[in-house]
N, C-alpha and C positions, 0 to 999 in steps of 0.2 A: 565471683561467679560469672560465667559467660552469659551474655544477654543477647536477645535477638533484636532485629529491627522491627519494632512494633507495627510499622506501616504495612508489613506483609499480612498481619492479622486483620488490618482494616479492610483489605481487599476482599471482595466477594470470594467465597470458598473455591469456586471453580471458574475457569475461563469459558467464555461464551460457547466456543466450538466444542469444548469438552461436554458442556451441558447437552448440546445437540447430539453429540455422539452417544451419550448415555441413553437419551430418549429413543434414538433410532435403534440402538442395539437391544434395548428392552423390547421394543415393538417387534423386531425381527425374531427374537427368541420366542415371543408369544405367538407370532404368525410366521412360521418358517416357510410357508408356501408363498408369501407375498414377494413380488418383484419390486423392490424399492429402488426408485431412481433418485440419485443424489444430485440436487441442484443447489446445495447450500454452500459448503465451504468452497472457496475459490481455488481449487486445485485443478491443474491441467490433466488432460487425458491422452493427448497425442504423444507418441514417443519422440525422443530426441531425433533431430534431423541427420541426414547422411553426413554432412560436413562436420557436424559436431561429433558424431560417433567416430568418424575417421580421425579427427584430431585427438580425441580421447585415446584411441588405440595407439596412435603414433607417439603421443606423450608418455603413455604407459610403457611402450617399448624403450623409450629413452631412459626411463627409470630402471630398466634392467641392464643397462650398460654403464660401466664405470666412467667412461668418457663423457656421458651425457646425463648421468644421475644428478638429481637436484635434492639437496637437503633443505635446511631452513631457507626460506625465501624472504624477500623484503616484506616487512609488515604492511607497507603501503601498497603492495602489488608490484608485479613485474613490469618493467618499463615497456616491454612489447605490448602489453595490454593497455596501460594508461595512455601511451602515445596513440594507439589505434583508436581509443575512445575519443580523444581530442580531435583526431582527424576525421573519423567517420560519424560520430554522434553529434559533435558540436560545431565544427567548422561549416558543415552544410547549412546550419542555422545562422551563420554569420557571427558565431560566438568564439572568441579567442580565449583559450585556457592554457595554463601551464600544466604539463603532466603531473607536476608535484602538487597540484591542487586536487587531484583525483586519488581516492583511497579505495582499493578493492577490498571487498569483504565477503561474508557468506550470505548476504542478503539485506534488503532494505529494512526488514523487520528488526534485525539485530541492531542496525545502525540507528534507526529512529528511536529504539529503546535505550541504546547505550549513550546517545549523544548527551543526555542529561548529566552524565558523569562529569563533564567539564563546565557545567552551568551551576551558578549559585543556587542554594536552596531558598534564597530570598526572592528569586524571580517570580513574578506573577505570570501565570501561564494562561493562554487563551486557546480554545479549540473550537472548530466548527462542530455543530451538533445536528445530526448524528456524526460519529467519529470512529475511526479505526481504534479498537480498544487499547492497543499498545501505547498510544500517546498518553492516555489517561493513566493506565496502570503503572507505567514506568515513572511517572511523576508522583504517584502515590508512594512508590518505593523510594523515591528520591526526596521525600520530605516537603514536597511543594504543593500537595493537593488539599491539605486540611482534613476535614471530617466529611463523611458521606451522609447527606441529608435524606429525609424521607421522600424527597422529590427526585431522588436518583442522581443528584448533583453533588459534587465535591465543593466544599465551602470556599476554598482558595483558588478555584479554577473558574475562569470566565468562559461561559458558554455562548457561542454565536449560532443561533438557530438557522438552519438551512431547510426550508420547507417550501411547498408550492406557493405559499403566500408571498415569498420574496424571490421566487424563481430559483431557489437554492443558491442564491448569491449572498454570502454572509455580509452583514452590515459591520462597519467599523466599530470597534468597542467604544463605549461611552465612558469607560473608566480606564485608569492607567494600567497598562500591561507592559511586560518586558519581552515575552516570547509568544509567538503564535504559530500553531501548526496548520498548514494548508495542504490539502491533498487534492490534486486535480490532474486528470480526471479523477473524480471522487470515488472513494470506497467508503461507504456502501452505495451511495445514490446513483452513481454512474453519470453524474452531471459535471459540467465544466465551467470555467471562466473564460471569457474572451480576453484578448490582449488589453483592451481598455479597462476591463474590470480588474484584471490583475495589476495593471499599472496603478490603480487606486491604492492597492495594498502596498506596493513598493514605495510610492510617494509617502504614504502614511508612515511606513517603517522608517524611512529616512528622516522625516520631520520629527518623529517621536522617539527615535533611538530604540527601535524594536527589532528583534531578531526574528526572521521568518525561517521556519524549518519546512521546506517545500518538498513534499513527497510526490515524485513524478513517476512512480512505479508503472503506471499504465499509459505513459505518453505514447507508446508505439501504437495504441489502439485509436488514436485520434484520427478522425476523417474530415473534420470541418476546418477550413483554412483559417478562420478567424480565431481558432483556439491554439494558443502557444504550446509548443512541446517542452519548453524549458522556461523557467522564470528568468533566466539570463537573456532572453529575448527582449526583456524590458530594460530600458536604460537605467543604469546605476544599480541594478539589482545585486551585483557582486558585492556592493558595500553592506548589504543587509541580509543576504539570503544564503542558506546552505541547501543544496539539492540532493535528494536521494533517488537512486534509480536501481532497477533490478532486472536480471535476466530470467526471473522465475516465470512470469506469465508471458513475457515477450518471446522467449526461446524454449520454454518448457523446462526450466531449471529448478522447479520446486523441490525435486529430490536431489538435484546435483549441487545446488546452493552456490549462487554467486550474485553479487550486486556491487554497487559502488556509490560513494558519497563525494560530492564536490564541495570543497571548502576553499573559497577564494582567498588569496593571500591578502587582499586589501580589506577583508572583513575583520574589524577590530571590535573588541568589547571591553567595557570598563571592569576594573578590579573591584572586589567588594569594598575595599578600603582605599579611599583616595580617587583621584581622577585619571590615574594611569590607564592607558589603553594597551591591550595585548592582542597578539595575533591568534585568532581562533584556529587557523591552519596549524600553527605550531603546537597548540594545546591538544588538538585532535591527534596530531602525529604522536605526541608524547603519550597520550592515552592508549593509542593502538600499539605502540612499541612495548608498553607495559602489560597490556591485557590480551593482546591478540598476536598469534604467531603467523598470521598470513593465510590467505586462501591457497589450497593446494595447487601446485604447478599444473597438474593435468587438467584441473577445472578451469584455470585461467587460459590455458591453451584452447580449451573447448569454447570458452567465451569469445576469445579472439576470432575463432572460426565463424562466428555468427556475423562478422563484419566483412567477410570475403564476398566477392560478387555473388557466388553461388549461395553462400550462407545467408546473404540478405534476401535472396529469392525464396529460400526455404522458410525463413522467419516470416516473411510476408504471407506465404501460403498458410502457415499456422494461424496467423492473426486473422486472415480472411476467413478461414474455416470457423473460428470462434465468433467472429462478428456476423457471419451468416447465421450461426446459432442464435445470436442475440436478436437479429431481425426476426427470426421465426418466433422466438419467445415474445418479443414486444408486440408483433402484429397479432399473434394468437390471443394474447391477453386483451388487447384492444378490441378484437373482434367479438369478444364475449362481454364487452362493456366495462372492462376494468380501466382504471386510471393508472397509467404507468409513466415512468421517467427513466432516463438513461438508455443504454443499449445502442447509442449512436457513436459515441466516442469512447466507449468502455464496454467490457464484457459483462457488466452488471445491469440488471433491470430492477427498478425500485417500484413496487406495486402497492397502491393504497388498498388496504383491506376493506371489504364491504362494511357498510354501516353496522355497528353493533359487535364487531369482532376486534379483539385486541390482537397484537402481533403474535403472542404465544398461542392464542386460541386458533388463529388462522394457520399457524405452523402445525398444530395438532390435527386440525381438520384436514389439511393437505396430506399429512402423513398417514392418517388412519383411514381416510375415505378414498384417496387415489394413490396412496403410496409414493408420494413425492416429497423429498426433503428440501426445504428452503432454509432461510435464515431469518429469524424474527427481528424486525427492525429495532425494537426497543433494546436489544442487546448491544446496539451501537450508541445508545444514549437516549435521553428523555424525548427528544424531538423525533426519534425513530419509532415511537409508539404509533400504532395504526398503519404500519408498513411492513412488508416482507421483501427480502432480497432474493432474486433468482440469479444464479450464476450460469453463464453461457459457455463455460469451459469444459462441459461434458462432451460426450461423443454425439454425432448427428442422429444416430438411431434412437438413443435414449431421449434426446431433445424432442424429436418428432413424436415419439410415443407418449411422452409426458404431456405435450400440448394436445395430443389427440384425446388423452384421458380427461384433461380439463375441459375440452370442447364439449364433451358429452356428459358433463357433471354440473350440477347446479351449485356453483361456488358461493352464491349469495344466500343459500338456504340455511 
């Protein structure tokens, strides 16, 4: 008899954003007259830029001609894109990479979720808390999480609280771990680590033989000079860290789907049996060749266009637009006396709920009283309780209207 992976049953029945969608759809059905403003899920609203569209059209035309038609492409990504990423994304930071260390994919979510395929189920995993749900859920599926307790924590996962009490800087684990997920600028809190703070983690990983899975999907939103754009800005990080990046929020590719993962060739891990060390780069390449047929050619050409001189200007304009939204949200909430974090190096604003309100209670209150959709912080982990997340990735008119509604509303009542 065929059997399932029981870990899928252990997962909560629905995904956080599915729960939100159901609640919003139910409310809209019951109140069809309501103009609901969505500031919850981190989806972009501005269209793809001119350079990207032009490149998509040109690549599509190539597919219509026998001489330029492309069939199966390299699972690792076309060389024109990996070489461009090396030149335009990393060399300006003083980081030397081999194009063969870069793997093009359909997004950072897929890669962060799939990377566990090449990791032993015996690894002890650590995550910052609150945390992007995919890190947890994929390790549940991969037999590494244990059992879900009544406190909302999985028994075999080490949680590293990030709260106002520690300025959202995770403390080093006090127990033995093998893998740690770090996401900075952070989703959901919008907070960051400085170079010195990130160096602490790299030094710790080297000393304790720990693998860092570093999610840098929001690096393009960084505005402060002391905040690193890549973990490889830290000396020796290539020995211990894999980095994930995405075009989704940076260039509006949430519906177009493209991202990439950097796996340095010098990054080695031990086998389950014996002291033999193997190349993680080779293992990830093997995994991709088996389970992934590559990102479409036309999408990779569109991604390449974001690095052209005009493409860079257009991408910067997108980011500036969203960060202006973030400033509007942050300042508006502060002006009514709310405690907020993020919104400086990230398009997310993390708001402390008024005393007496849980995350879901505040979510319901905002939805039903002012028709604004947010994301309840507890959906990102136990340390997210008592917070909600606002996304600045909406359009300007909705952002201004939402903040005007909140301005004239007693949020604390």
